[in-house]
N, C-alpha and C positions, 0 to 999 in steps of 0.2 A: 275336825276329824280328818285324818289322812285317808287317802283312797283305800289303802289295803285294809285298814282297821274297819272302815265303814262297810266295805264289801263283805268282810268277815262276819259282821254283825247281821246284815240284812240277807246274806246269802245262806244262813242256816235255815234250811227249808222248813223245818217244823216250828222254829221259833222266831223267825225274822220279824213278822208283824207283831207278835206278842212282845218282843224286846222293845220295839218302838213304842208300844203302848205303855209298857212299864216305865219307859223313859219320858212319858207324858208328851210324846211327839204327836202321835195319832190319837185323836180324841176317842173316848168311849161314847159313841153317839147312839141314840135310839135307832132301831131299824128304819131304813128309808121308808118302808111302807107305812110307818106310824107317823111320819112327818105330816103336818097339816098341809093340804094342797089347795091351791086356787087355780081353777081351770088347768089342772095337772101339774102346776108349778109348785114345788116344795117351798114352804115358808118356814122361817125359824124366828125365834125371839131374838131381837137385837140387844142382847145384854140387859143392862139395868134400865134402858129406855122403856122396856116392856112392849115395844112395837114389834109386830110380826112382819117380817120383810121377806121378799123373794130372795132365794139364794143366788140369783143372777141379778146384777145391777145394770140398768140401762146407762151406757156410757155417753154422756152428753157431747163429748168431743166428736163423736161420729157425725153429729149434725153439721159440722163445719165442712164436711165433704159432700153434702147434699143440698139440693135446693129445698125451699120450704115445703113444697108439696110432697116430695119423697121423704123428707124428714118427718113430716106429720104422719105419713103412712107408717113409717118405721116405729114411731112412738105409739101409735094406736095398735099396731100389730103386737108390739111387746105387751102393752096393757091387756089386750084380749088374751094373750098367752099366760097371763097370771103375774106379770112383772108389776110390782108396785113401788119399787125403789129406783128413783131416777136421780142421777148425779150430774152436776154441771158446775161450771166456774166461769168467772168473767175473763179469765186468762185464755179461754178456748175461743180462738178466732177473734180476739179483741171484742168479746161480747156477742159475736155472731151466734154462738151456740145457745146462749141464754135467750136471745131474741126468738130464735126458731123454736126452742123448747117452750117458751112462754106462749107462743101462738099454737104450737102443736098440741099442748095439753088441754086447750080449751075444749069444752064439751065433755071432758072426763070428770068423774066424781072426785073432787079434790080431797074428800075425806078418806078416800081409799088409796091416796097417793102419799108415799113417803119421799118428800122432796129435799134433796141435799145440795147445798151450795158451799162455796169456799171463798177465802180471801188470801191473796199473797201479800197484802199489806201487813207490815209488822208494827205500825203505829196506830194509836187509837183513832185519830182523825181520818187517816187513809182507810182504815177498816170500816168506819162508819159510812164514809162516802161510797165505798164498794157495796156494802150491805144494802143501803137504801136504793142504789141503782139496780142491783140485782133483783130486789123485790119488785121494782117497777117493770123490769124487762120480763120477769117471769110471771107477772100478772097475779101476784099472790100477796097476802098480807103477813105471812109468816113462813119460816123454814122449819121443817121437821128436824133438820140437822144442819148446823153451820160449823165450818171447819177452817182452821189454819191450813193453808195450802202449801204443799211442796216445801216442807221444812228440810233443810240440808245441813246447815252448820249449827254448832252449839251457840255461836254468837247470835244468830238470828232467832233461835229458840229463846234465848235469854231476853232479847229485846221484846219479843211478842208477849212474854209473860211479865215483864217488868211494869211498874207504874207508868201509865201513859202508853202502854203497848196495846196491841190488837185485842188481846184477851179482855182487856178492860171494857172495850166496846161490845164485845160478844156477850159478856156477863150482863151489861146494862141492857142490851137488846133482849136478853132472856127475861129480865124483869119486865120489860115493856110488852112481852108476848110475841115479839117478832122472831124469836129463836126458841125452840123447845129443847133441843139437846145439842151438846158441844162436842166436837171431835177435831182431828187433825189428820193430814196426810204427810208422809215423809219418805225420803228416798235414801236415807242413810241411817245406820244403827245409831251413830253418835247423835244425830239430830233428834231422832225419835226418842231415845232414852233421856235426853236432856229435857225435852218438852214434857215427857211423862213424869219426870221426877219433880217438875215444878207445878203440875196440876193434874188432878184425876179426871181425865177425859172420859166421855161416855163411849166414844168409839176411836179406833186406831186404824188408819188406812196405811198399808205398807205392802211393798212388793213381795210376793210369796210365790215362787215357781219351783218346780221340782229340780231344775238345773242349779240355780243359785243356792237352794236349800241343801242339796246333796253335796255339791262340789265345794261350797264356801261356808255352809252353815248359816247362810245369810237369812236373817229373819227370826232365828230361834230365840235370841236374847229379847227381842221385842215381844214375841208371843209369850214368853215366860213372864215378863213384867206386866203385860196386859192381863194375863190370867191372875196374877197376884192382886192387881188393882180392880179386877172385875169389869174391865173394859172389853167391849165386843170388838173383834178384829174383822175388818173388811179387806180382802186381798185384792191388790192390784197386780197386774202382770201374771195372773194365774195360768194363762195359756201360753206364756212365753217358753220357747225352746232355746233361749239364750241368744247371744249376739249372732249376727250373720258371720259365718266362717269367711275368712279371707278368700277372695276370688269367687265366692258363691254367687249364683244368679239370684237376684232379689225378685221373688215372685210378687212382692208388695212393696210399695214405697213407704216403708215403715222402719223404725229404728231397731227393731228386734224381730226375730223369727217367731211366728205363731204356729201352734198346732192347727192343722187345717182339715185333716180327714176326720170322719165321724169317730173312728176308733181312737185317734190321737186326742181329740177334744174331750171325749168321754173320760179317757184315762187320766189326763193331766188335771182336769177339773175335779175328778174323784179324789185325787191325791190332796190338792190344795183345800178343797172343802171338807176334808177329813182331818185337817190339822186342828190341834187343840185351840179352841176358842174362836176359830174362823166361822163366821156366820154366813158370809156372802162373798162373791167374787165379781170383779169388773172385767168383762171381756175387752179385747182390743177394740179400738174405735173404728170399727167397720160394721155397717148394718148386717152384712151377710154373716160375719163372724158372730155377731150378737145373736142372730137367728140360730146358728149352729150351737152356740152355748146354751140357748134356751132348749133346744131339742135334747141336748145332752143332759141337762139338769132334770128333764122329765124322767129320765131313766137312772137318776142318781141312786147309788147303792154303796155299801161299804167296799173299801178298797181290798182287793184280793192280794194274797202274797205273791202270786205269779206276776200280777201287774206291778207290784212294788219292785220286784227284782228287775223286771224289764225297764222300769223307769230309771233305776239306778244305773244300769248299763248304758242306757241312752244318754243319761246326764253326762257321763264322763266322755261322751263324744261331742258334746256341745260346749262352745266357748261361753263362760259365764257373762252375764249382762252387766253386773255391778262390780265395782272395785273392791279390792280387799279392805277390811276395816282399818288395818294399820296405814294403808295409803290414805284412806279417808281422814284419819286422825292427823296425818301430816298436812293434808290440805287444810283442815280446820285450823291448824296452828299458823299456816301461812296466810290465812284469811281471818285473823282475829278481829279485823276491823268490821266484820259483819258482811263483807262483800260475798256474794254467792259465786263460788268458783265454777258452778255449772250453769251460769246464766245463759251461756251460748249453746247449751246442749238441751234438747227436748224441753224447752222452756214452757211449752203449752201443755205438756203431757200430764196426765193424772199423777 
């Protein structure tokens, strides 16, 4: 949608939020006060898994920036604050995050933890090797959720789903009791839609931030298909304020700007966590930002019209983080051999 058209829609004071709801963008959710809470943290049902999870996910990648002692404190602090959803992957620090999380979760009640891991391997043998190694590193005999990690191109989606592909291993592992639910994470609409059309996943991890959603409509097609398939959506980059503007001083060594202040964090999370089908969000991979996201989630409530209008105005001041989908399609065609065109960019990120 073009800027003028979108602003005309959301700028209608009496009907902006209602119009979005009628268009199934913003979910008609139960009042925040009615959400089940654990130590003050709202929990929601993760789609057809039936599991109740915290609306904030602990980002395992954050552990690569900490020593074991500080990482363990961060994990326990999150658990004590009502976080039960912990996400990690072997790509994070070449296994460093898995090792630290495996040590750090010791002493906590495993039955109260929803542990999610991933594989970037697209073949069955490679996926099996990563799965078994991850189980050992995380000191567990099963994953509550196991996911294809960082799907970008249609070619790699097809490879993972084909006979001899990674999904074959994951399905077998589910039969063995080593995996309970199956999901994926993706960073392009093309990749996400391709993998979703090939298999009905329990969960969909996808970048959803106010900037890319408003400016590019990035994420809407994925949300719509997830809704049709009954898959739960887990938002990554929910606190993103877009790419760093040219010449801007980077306050963090990170590839995108994050909401930082209490008001910003509350507002952007409120938007993303109010989108249709979105159950939870993964904060940027810093322990202090995770703590801020946890505090914001405790005060989670319905998005107000005034906040929505402010976010729209702010979005148009921010450079989008992700490429246009026609650009992504062109990249896909140039890399039909399955090579990942973004292998050199944020390869470790969620």
